[in-house]
Structure formats: structure tokens, C-alpha cells
N, C-alpha and C positions, 0 to 999 in steps of 0.2 A: 673669431677665427683661431683655430689652433695653429701653433708654431709661428705666430706673428709676433715679432719682437719689438714692434713700435706701432703707434697709431699712424695710419696713412689717410690722407684726405685728398679729395679731388673736387674741384669746382667745375661744373658743366653748365654752359649756356647754349641751349639749342638755337639754331637759326630762327626757328618759329616757335612761339610759345605753345605749350601743350595744354589742351583743355583738361581740367582737373576739378574735382568737387571741393575746391577750396572754400573756406568760410566766406571770403569776400567775393566769390563767384568769378574771380579773375583766373585766366590761364597761367600756368607756371612757366616762368622764364629763367629761373635760376635753380640749380641743384647743388647740394653739398653732399658728397658721398664720403662716409667714414668707414674705414675698416679697422676694427679694434679686436684685441685679444680678449678672452673671457676674463682675464685678471684685471683688465683696465676699465672695469665698469664705472668706477667713480670718476676717473679722468674723462671717460667718454661723456658723462653727464655734464662735466665742467665745459668741455668743448662745445656741446650742444647749447649750453646756456650762453657761451660767448658768441657762437654763431647767431643765435636768436638776437642778441644785443646788436651785433653788427648789421644784420639784415633789417632790423627795425629802424635803423638810421637812414633816412632818405638821402642824406649827403653821401654816405658810404655807397648806397645802391647806385646813385648817379655816377660816382667816380668809378665804380666797378664796370658799369656799362660803357664807360669811355676807354677802358683798357683795350689796347689793340692786340696784345699778345699775352701768352702765359707768363712771361717774365714780369710784365706790368701787373697782372693779377696777383701773382705771388708777392710782389713788393707791397702792393696795397694791403693785402691781408696781414703780412708781417708788420707793417707800420701801423695797423689799426688794432692789433690785439692788445688787450689790457695787460698791464705789467703784472708779473707774478707776485 
């Protein structure tokens, strides 16, 4: 996106899983939306790799589903990110 001065991320969990042609045949119940500037292409790929690592971890996914509000979701993500 033009004129975006930082990467923005949003985690979305719909009330009902959405049918999707996923390789495992399961409906989608978690979305991670990233808004990035054109200049942040490499950082964008690093964030996607980190997100893939997190969502591959069953323990993380279980803890994420237990979060009751956005503050808890944010705290979990911040506490789970790999150190720079």
C-alpha cells in the first residue's frame, strides 16, 4: 500500500469457520491480515514465515482459541514472537 509508514496486522476469528479449498479440506477459522508498504517486501516475507511458524504450533493455536478478547490475543502474539 502506498503511504503506509509501518506494517499493520489484524487477527480475525469468525464465529463460524468458513469453507475453503484448503489442502487439508478443513474450513478456515483463523485469518491473519497484513497491510504492508511496497518497500517492506522482505519484512513482509519474514512476518509471513513467523506467522506460519506460530500457526503450525498446536499449543499456540489452542491458546489463541482460549483468548477472550483482543488484548489477550495481542499479548499472546507478542509473547510468542521469535526474538530478533
